[in-house]
N, CA and C atoms as an extended XYZ file, in Angstrom:
390
Properties=species:S:1:pos:R:3:atomname:S:1:resname:S:1:resid:I:1 pbc="F F F"
N        15.467      -10.509       23.638 N   MET     1
C        14.098      -10.383       24.080 CA  MET     1
C        13.881      -11.289       25.289 C   MET     1
N        13.133      -10.793       26.252 N   ASP     2
C        12.817      -11.537       27.461 CA  ASP     2
C        11.928      -12.729       27.106 C   ASP     2
N        12.352      -13.989       27.373 N   PRO     3
C        11.575      -15.166       26.982 CA  PRO     3
C        10.209      -15.242       27.645 C   PRO     3
N        10.027      -14.579       28.784 N   SER     4
C         8.726      -14.632       29.449 CA  SER     4
C         7.740      -13.635       28.837 C   SER     4
N         8.259      -12.748       28.008 N   ARG     5
C         7.420      -11.729       27.385 CA  ARG     5
C         6.890      -12.230       26.044 C   ARG     5
N         5.587      -12.161       25.871 N   LYS     6
C         4.962      -12.619       24.636 CA  LYS     6
C         5.089      -11.524       23.571 C   LYS     6
N         5.483      -11.872       22.334 N   PRO     7
C         5.603      -10.848       21.305 CA  PRO     7
C         4.242      -10.274       20.930 C   PRO     7
N         4.221       -8.973       20.632 N   GLN     8
C         3.006       -8.319       20.168 CA  GLN     8
C         3.007       -8.334       18.648 C   GLN     8
N         1.829       -8.409       18.070 N   VAL     9
C         1.706       -8.443       16.626 CA  VAL     9
C         0.771       -7.329       16.196 C   VAL     9
N         1.187       -6.571       15.205 N   SER    10
C         0.329       -5.553       14.629 CA  SER    10
C        -0.673       -6.264       13.723 C   SER    10
N        -1.927       -6.388       14.187 N   THR    11
C        -2.919       -7.178       13.444 CA  THR    11
C        -4.123       -6.358       13.017 C   THR    11
N        -4.007       -5.061       12.981 N   ARG    12
C        -5.146       -4.240       12.596 CA  ARG    12
C        -5.683       -4.678       11.239 C   ARG    12
N        -4.797       -4.984       10.332 N   HIS    13
C        -5.201       -5.441        9.014 CA  HIS    13
C        -4.664       -6.851        8.805 C   HIS    13
N        -5.502       -7.826        9.033 N   THR    14
C        -5.052       -9.203        8.923 CA  THR    14
C        -4.929       -9.646        7.477 C   THR    14
N        -5.422       -8.847        6.535 N   HIS    15
C        -5.346       -9.230        5.135 CA  HIS    15
C        -4.157       -8.582        4.437 C   HIS    15
N        -3.148       -8.177        5.185 N   ARG    16
C        -1.935       -7.636        4.571 CA  ARG    16
C        -1.383       -8.659        3.592 C   ARG    16
N        -0.825       -8.181        2.525 N   ARG    17
C        -0.324       -9.079        1.502 CA  ARG    17
C         1.169       -8.869        1.307 C   ARG    17
N         1.849       -9.930        1.084 N   VAL    18
C         3.248       -9.867        0.681 CA  VAL    18
C         3.282      -10.352       -0.755 C   VAL    18
N         3.700       -9.483       -1.645 N   LEU    19
C         3.755       -9.819       -3.053 CA  LEU    19
C         5.209       -9.972       -3.453 C   LEU    19
N         5.462      -10.795       -4.433 N   LYS    20
C         6.840      -11.000       -4.874 CA  LYS    20
C         7.005      -10.485       -6.282 C   LYS    20
N         8.115       -9.826       -6.505 N   GLU    21
C         8.452       -9.303       -7.815 CA  GLU    21
C         9.819       -9.875       -8.148 C   GLU    21
N         9.989      -10.343       -9.333 N   SER    22
C        11.264      -10.930       -9.709 CA  SER    22
C        12.037       -9.968      -10.592 C   SER    22
N        13.226       -9.628      -10.149 N   ILE    23
C        14.106       -8.772      -10.923 CA  ILE    23
C        15.433       -9.500      -11.069 C   ILE    23
N        15.847       -9.720      -12.293 N   SER    24
C        17.100      -10.417      -12.579 CA  SER    24
C        17.188      -11.755      -11.848 C   SER    24
N        16.076      -12.453      -11.766 N   GLY    25
C        16.086      -13.775      -11.152 CA  GLY    25
C        16.032      -13.769       -9.636 C   GLY    25
N        16.017      -12.598       -9.003 N   HIS    26
C        15.959      -12.517       -7.546 CA  HIS    26
C        14.563      -12.087       -7.121 C   HIS    26
N        13.973      -12.811       -6.195 N   ALA    27
C        12.648      -12.450       -5.696 CA  ALA    27
C        12.787      -11.317       -4.691 C   ALA    27
N        11.984      -10.275       -4.878 N   ILE    28
C        11.973       -9.136       -3.968 CA  ILE    28
C        10.583       -9.073       -3.357 C   ILE    28
N        10.511       -9.064       -2.038 N   LYS    29
C         9.210       -8.992       -1.388 CA  LYS    29
C         8.700       -7.557       -1.425 C   LYS    29
N         7.432       -7.425       -1.762 N   ARG    30
C         6.758       -6.135       -1.757 CA  ARG    30
C         5.617       -6.237       -0.754 C   ARG    30
N         5.362       -5.163       -0.052 N   ILE    31
C         4.357       -5.139        0.991 CA  ILE    31
C         3.217       -4.223        0.558 C   ILE    31
N         1.991       -4.733        0.632 N   ALA    32
C         0.819       -3.928        0.289 CA  ALA    32
C         0.536       -2.946        1.420 C   ALA    32
N         0.390       -1.673        1.054 N   ILE    33
C         0.089       -0.637        2.048 CA  ILE    33
C        -1.288       -0.021        1.832 C   ILE    33
N        -1.944       -0.411        0.732 N   GLY    34
C        -3.271        0.117        0.469 CA  GLY    34
C        -3.945       -0.650       -0.654 C   GLY    34
N        -5.275       -0.612       -0.647 N   TYR    35
C        -6.060       -1.254       -1.697 CA  TYR    35
C        -6.884       -0.180       -2.385 C   TYR    35
N        -6.739       -0.074       -3.708 N   ALA    36
C        -7.474        0.910       -4.494 CA  ALA    36
C        -8.896        0.405       -4.707 C   ALA    36
N        -9.855        1.051       -4.081 N   VAL    37
C       -11.236        0.595       -4.092 CA  VAL    37
C       -11.967        1.055       -5.357 C   VAL    37
N       -12.005        2.390       -5.576 N   LYS    38
C       -12.761        2.940       -6.699 CA  LYS    38
C       -12.380        4.402       -6.897 C   LYS    38
N       -12.705        4.949       -8.077 N   PRO    39
C       -12.474        6.379       -8.278 CA  PRO    39
C       -13.519        7.196       -7.517 C   PRO    39
N       -13.176        8.456       -7.247 N   LYS    40
C       -14.123        9.354       -6.598 CA  LYS    40
C       -13.904       10.757       -7.143 C   LYS    40
N       -14.967       11.388       -7.550 N   GLY    41
C       -14.878       12.745       -8.075 CA  GLY    41
C       -14.504       12.774       -9.547 C   GLY    41
N       -14.302       13.986      -10.076 N   ILE    42
C       -14.049       14.156      -11.506 CA  ILE    42
C       -12.582       14.348      -11.864 C   ILE    42
N       -11.700       14.403      -10.869 N   ASN    43
C       -10.286       14.683      -11.129 CA  ASN    43
C        -9.376       13.461      -11.110 C   ASN    43
N        -9.945       12.271      -11.022 N   GLY    44
C        -9.134       11.059      -11.058 CA  GLY    44
C        -8.618       10.594       -9.709 C   GLY    44
N        -9.136       11.155       -8.616 N   GLU    45
C        -8.731       10.667       -7.299 CA  GLU    45
C        -9.278        9.256       -7.090 C   GLU    45
N        -8.581        8.493       -6.248 N   VAL    46
C        -8.953        7.099       -6.002 CA  VAL    46
C        -9.129        6.886       -4.502 C   VAL    46
N       -10.224        6.220       -4.130 N   VAL    47
C       -10.453        5.838       -2.735 CA  VAL    47
C        -9.515        4.673       -2.431 C   VAL    47
N        -8.692        4.851       -1.401 N   ILE    48
C        -7.735        3.825       -0.983 CA  ILE    48
C        -8.101        3.350        0.419 C   ILE    48
N        -8.188        2.040        0.575 N   GLU    49
C        -8.327        1.446        1.899 CA  GLU    49
C        -6.914        1.231        2.425 C   GLU    49
N        -6.486        2.033        3.406 N   PRO    50
C        -5.119        1.884        3.917 CA  PRO    50
C        -4.922        0.527        4.590 C   PRO    50
N        -3.787       -0.077        4.345 N   LEU    51
C        -3.410       -1.331        5.002 CA  LEU    51
C        -2.217       -1.069        5.913 C   LEU    51
N        -2.204        0.106        6.479 N   THR    52
C        -1.148        0.526        7.389 CA  THR    52
C        -1.796        1.147        8.613 C   THR    52
N        -1.159        1.032        9.753 N   ASP    53
C        -1.699        1.592       10.979 CA  ASP    53
C        -1.449        3.095       11.089 C   ASP    53
N        -0.526        3.635       10.302 N   ASP    54
C        -0.132        5.033       10.417 CA  ASP    54
C        -0.330        5.744        9.078 C   ASP    54
N        -1.395        6.520        8.964 N   LEU    55
C        -1.664        7.248        7.721 CA  LEU    55
C        -0.593        8.292        7.415 C   LEU    55
N         0.111        8.754        8.427 N   ASN    56
C         1.154        9.759        8.200 CA  ASN    56
C         2.285        9.238        7.321 C   ASN    56
N         2.390        7.919        7.157 N   ARG    57
C         3.432        7.366        6.283 CA  ARG    57
C         3.235        7.847        4.856 C   ARG    57
N         1.998        8.232        4.468 N   PHE    58
C         1.740        8.727        3.121 CA  PHE    58
C         2.316       10.129        2.906 C   PHE    58
N         2.642       10.846        3.987 N   ASN    59
C         3.247       12.174        3.844 CA  ASN    59
C         4.581       12.114        3.111 C   ASN    59
N         5.367       11.098        3.371 N   ASP    60
C         6.700       10.974        2.778 CA  ASP    60
C         6.742       10.013        1.598 C   ASP    60
N         5.616        9.451        1.249 N   LEU    61
C         5.564        8.442        0.202 CA  LEU    61
C         5.245        9.095       -1.137 C   LEU    61
N         6.106        8.869       -2.128 N   MET    62
C         5.853        9.408       -3.458 CA  MET    62
C         5.646        8.306       -4.485 C   MET    62
N         6.498        7.307       -4.452 N   ASP    63
C         6.462        6.269       -5.476 CA  ASP    63
C         5.997        4.941       -4.897 C   ASP    63
N         5.042        4.324       -5.589 N   VAL    64
C         4.527        3.017       -5.218 CA  VAL    64
C         4.399        2.178       -6.484 C   VAL    64
N         4.174        0.901       -6.302 N   SER    65
C         3.839        0.037       -7.431 CA  SER    65
C         2.395       -0.388       -7.261 C   SER    65
N         1.710       -0.530       -8.377 N   LEU    66
C         0.343       -1.021       -8.373 CA  LEU    66
C         0.362       -2.463       -8.835 C   LEU    66
N        -0.204       -3.350       -8.021 N   GLU    67
C        -0.266       -4.778       -8.338 CA  GLU    67
C        -1.731       -5.126       -8.556 C   GLU    67
N        -2.073       -5.446       -9.807 N   ARG    68
C        -3.441       -5.864      -10.151 CA  ARG    68
C        -3.383       -7.243      -10.772 C   ARG    68
N        -4.314       -8.095      -10.363 N   GLU    69
C        -4.334       -9.455      -10.871 CA  GLU    69
C        -4.422       -9.450      -12.393 C   GLU    69
N        -3.534      -10.230      -13.004 N   GLY    70
C        -3.536      -10.349      -14.455 CA  GLY    70
C        -2.754       -9.263      -15.180 C   GLY    70
N        -2.173       -8.318      -14.438 N   ASN    71
C        -1.406       -7.224      -15.036 CA  ASN    71
C         0.006       -7.195      -14.464 C   ASN    71
N         0.928       -6.685      -15.239 N   ALA    72
C         2.293       -6.483      -14.753 CA  ALA    72
C         2.284       -5.341      -13.736 C   ALA    72
N         3.189       -5.369      -12.755 N   PRO    73
C         3.274       -4.261      -11.798 CA  PRO    73
C         3.506       -2.938      -12.532 C   PRO    73
N         2.896       -1.892      -12.006 N   ARG    74
C         2.996       -0.568      -12.630 CA  ARG    74
C         3.479        0.443      -11.599 C   ARG    74
N         4.497        1.208      -11.956 N   LYS    75
C         5.004        2.258      -11.071 CA  LYS    75
C         4.067        3.452      -11.127 C   LYS    75
N         3.750        3.999       -9.958 N   LEU    76
C         2.881        5.175       -9.857 CA  LEU    76
C         3.521        6.212       -8.956 C   LEU    76
N         3.237        7.476       -9.240 N   ARG    77
C         3.703        8.572       -8.388 CA  ARG    77
C         2.489        9.228       -7.739 C   ARG    77
N         2.526        9.317       -6.416 N   ILE    78
C         1.465        9.981       -5.656 CA  ILE    78
C         1.740       11.478       -5.680 C   ILE    78
N         0.754       12.266       -6.139 N   THR    79
C         0.933       13.724       -6.150 CA  THR    79
C         0.282       14.377       -4.942 C   THR    79
N        -0.761       13.741       -4.403 N   SER    80
C        -1.387       14.256       -3.183 CA  SER    80
C        -2.280       13.178       -2.582 C   SER    80
N        -2.596       13.383       -1.309 N   TRP    81
C        -3.532       12.493       -0.627 CA  TRP    81
C        -4.199       13.277        0.484 C   TRP    81
N        -5.369       12.790        0.897 N   ARG    82
C        -6.094       13.419        2.006 CA  ARG    82
C        -7.016       12.391        2.640 C   ARG    82
N        -7.293       12.576        3.934 N   PRO    83
C        -8.223       11.660        4.605 CA  PRO    83
C        -9.614       11.772        3.990 C   PRO    83
N       -10.313       10.661        3.912 N   ASP    84
C       -11.684       10.624        3.419 CA  ASP    84
C       -12.309        9.361        3.996 C   ASP    84
N       -13.124        9.515        5.011 N   LYS    85
C       -13.694        8.363        5.718 CA  LYS    85
C       -14.347        7.415        4.743 C   LYS    85
N       -14.120        6.128        4.842 N   PRO    86
C       -13.376        5.426        5.869 CA  PRO    86
C       -11.902        5.243        5.517 C   PRO    86
N       -11.414        5.788        4.415 N   GLY    87
C       -10.021        5.597        4.021 CA  GLY    87
C        -9.351        6.919        3.696 C   GLY    87
N        -8.672        6.944        2.545 N   ILE    88
C        -8.030        8.167        2.079 CA  ILE    88
C        -8.307        8.311        0.576 C   ILE    88
N        -8.170        9.534        0.073 N   LEU    89
C        -8.242        9.799       -1.357 CA  LEU    89
C        -6.836       10.096       -1.836 C   LEU    89
N        -6.433        9.446       -2.921 N   VAL    90
C        -5.088        9.626       -3.460 CA  VAL    90
C        -5.190       10.074       -4.908 C   VAL    90
N        -4.348       11.047       -5.260 N   LYS    91
C        -4.231       11.530       -6.639 CA  LYS    91
C        -2.901       11.037       -7.172 C   LYS    91
N        -2.944       10.390       -8.353 N   PHE    92
C        -1.742        9.864       -8.986 CA  PHE    92
C        -1.394       10.688      -10.215 C   PHE    92
N        -0.109       10.855      -10.445 N   GLU    93
C         0.369       11.572      -11.616 CA  GLU    93
C        -0.136       10.879      -12.887 C   GLU    93
N        -0.709       11.649      -13.814 N   GLY    94
C        -1.160       11.119      -15.090 CA  GLY    94
C        -2.549       10.508      -15.084 C   GLY    94
N        -3.178       10.434      -13.930 N   ILE    95
C        -4.557        9.933      -13.833 CA  ILE    95
C        -5.434       11.147      -13.518 C   ILE    95
N        -6.139       11.645      -14.548 N   ASP    96
C        -6.839       12.922      -14.405 CA  ASP    96
C        -8.346       12.860      -14.548 C   ASP    96
N        -8.908       11.661      -14.649 N   ASN    97
C       -10.363       11.550      -14.736 CA  ASN    97
C       -10.796       10.214      -14.144 C   ASN    97
N       -12.082       10.117      -13.783 N   PRO    98
C       -12.544        8.880      -13.124 CA  PRO    98
C       -12.497        7.657      -14.031 C   PRO    98
N       -12.611        7.843      -15.331 N   GLU    99
C       -12.564        6.710      -16.250 CA  GLU    99
C       -11.189        6.053      -16.236 C   GLU    99
N       -10.135        6.873      -16.286 N   ASP   100
C        -8.774        6.323      -16.212 CA  ASP   100
C        -8.509        5.692      -14.856 C   ASP   100
N        -9.002        6.339      -13.790 N   ALA   101
C        -8.801        5.791      -12.441 CA  ALA   101
C        -9.457        4.425      -12.317 C   ALA   101
N       -10.672        4.281      -12.868 N   ALA   102
C       -11.378        2.997      -12.786 CA  ALA   102
C       -10.673        1.929      -13.614 C   ALA   102
N       -10.252        2.291      -14.825 N   ALA   103
C        -9.653        1.309      -15.736 CA  ALA   103
C        -8.230        0.924      -15.354 C   ALA   103
N        -7.464        1.869      -14.791 N   GLU   104
C        -6.034        1.640      -14.591 CA  GLU   104
C        -5.609        1.413      -13.139 C   GLU   104
N        -6.404        1.877      -12.173 N   ILE   105
C        -5.961        1.845      -10.775 CA  ILE   105
C        -6.860        0.986       -9.884 C   ILE   105
N        -8.174        1.121      -10.035 N   ALA   106
C        -9.114        0.463       -9.121 CA  ALA   106
C        -8.910       -1.049       -9.080 C   ALA   106
N        -9.153       -1.598       -7.909 N   LYS   107
C        -9.053       -3.036       -7.642 CA  LYS   107
C        -7.609       -3.552       -7.696 C   LYS   107
N        -6.692       -2.698       -7.267 N   GLY   108
C        -5.294       -3.092       -7.205 CA  GLY   108
C        -4.694       -2.739       -5.855 C   GLY   108
N        -3.542       -3.338       -5.568 N   TYR   109
C        -2.838       -3.083       -4.316 CA  TYR   109
C        -1.675       -2.131       -4.550 C   TYR   109
N        -1.545       -1.116       -3.681 N   LEU   110
C        -0.378       -0.246       -3.689 CA  LEU   110
C         0.690       -0.937       -2.857 C   LEU   110
N         1.870       -1.110       -3.424 N   THR   111
C         2.921       -1.842       -2.718 CA  THR   111
C         4.205       -1.037       -2.660 C   THR   111
N         5.022       -1.378       -1.672 N   ILE   112
C         6.357       -0.802       -1.513 CA  ILE   112
C         7.327       -1.945       -1.264 C   ILE   112
N         8.619       -1.727       -1.519 N   PRO   113
C         9.602       -2.766       -1.183 CA  PRO   113
C         9.634       -2.994        0.331 C   PRO   113
N         9.899       -4.213        0.726 N   GLN   114
C         9.934       -4.547        2.146 CA  GLN   114
C        10.921       -3.662        2.909 C   GLN   114
N        12.003       -3.242        2.256 N   GLU   115
C        13.015       -2.411        2.925 CA  GLU   115
C        12.462       -1.049        3.350 C   GLU   115
N        11.358       -0.600        2.748 N   GLU   116
C        10.790        0.712        3.069 CA  GLU   116
C         9.763        0.662        4.189 C   GLU   116
N         9.474       -0.520        4.718 N   VAL   117
C         8.525       -0.651        5.824 CA  VAL   117
C         9.188       -0.092        7.082 C   VAL   117
N         8.503        0.808        7.799 N   PRO   118
C         9.104        1.382        9.011 CA  PRO   118
C         9.358        0.326       10.082 C   PRO   118
N        10.384        0.560       10.879 N   ASP   119
C        10.685       -0.319       12.003 CA  ASP   119
C         9.600       -0.189       13.061 C   ASP   119
N         9.342       -1.286       13.753 N   LEU   120
C         8.387       -1.301       14.862 CA  LEU   120
C         9.154       -1.345       16.177 C   LEU   120
N         8.485       -0.995       17.280 N   PRO   121
C         9.142       -1.110       18.581 CA  PRO   121
C         9.565       -2.562       18.846 C   PRO   121
N        10.589       -2.726       19.674 N   GLU   122
C        11.086       -4.057       20.014 CA  GLU   122
C         9.959       -4.910       20.576 C   GLU   122
N         9.891       -6.154       20.144 N   GLY   123
C         8.871       -7.078       20.609 CA  GLY   123
C         7.559       -6.994       19.846 C   GLY   123
N         7.492       -6.130       18.828 N   THR   124
C         6.301       -5.978       18.003 CA  THR   124
C         6.664       -6.367       16.579 C   THR   124
N         5.749       -7.071       15.905 N   PHE   125
C         6.052       -7.595       14.576 CA  PHE   125
C         4.905       -7.313       13.614 C   PHE   125
N         5.245       -7.182       12.339 N   TYR   126
C         4.230       -7.145       11.284 CA  TYR   126
C         3.753       -8.570       11.036 C   TYR   126
N         2.534       -8.703       10.512 N   VAL   127
C         1.984      -10.019       10.227 CA  VAL   127
C         2.897      -10.775        9.257 C   VAL   127
N         3.444      -10.103        8.255 N   PHE   128
C         4.286      -10.792        7.272 CA  PHE   128
C         5.599      -11.287        7.865 C   PHE   128
N         5.978      -10.832        9.052 N   GLN   129
C         7.206      -11.275        9.696 CA  GLN   129
C         7.011      -12.556       10.508 C   GLN   129
N         5.788      -12.978       10.681 N   LEU   130
C         5.512      -14.163       11.494 CA  LEU   130
C         5.621      -15.431       10.682 C   LEU   130
């Protein structure tokens, strides 16, 4: 990298979180890509505040972990998603009504392993890399 060039930082979401999960004594960093705000509608969809600059990343995303304070991480499968201002609506496998969505999903972070975070252009960094 050219020393006279200042690095760029992706700071759209300054509240990005790096969560740690311990498997077999090894800490694995997990990156929050969305925050589950609340249920919406009667089919168990959840309003997600994206913590990513590119919503298209959800097109290829199927499996995430849900991190909620006071609870063990929970694996979830995304069955569908769609834009819904100001965020997105996500449907999870096995969550079929607003009561389950509120009790099991809302107020949690959707996370992925750090290895699944897309590469950025040279000279650009994620907040967690600083």
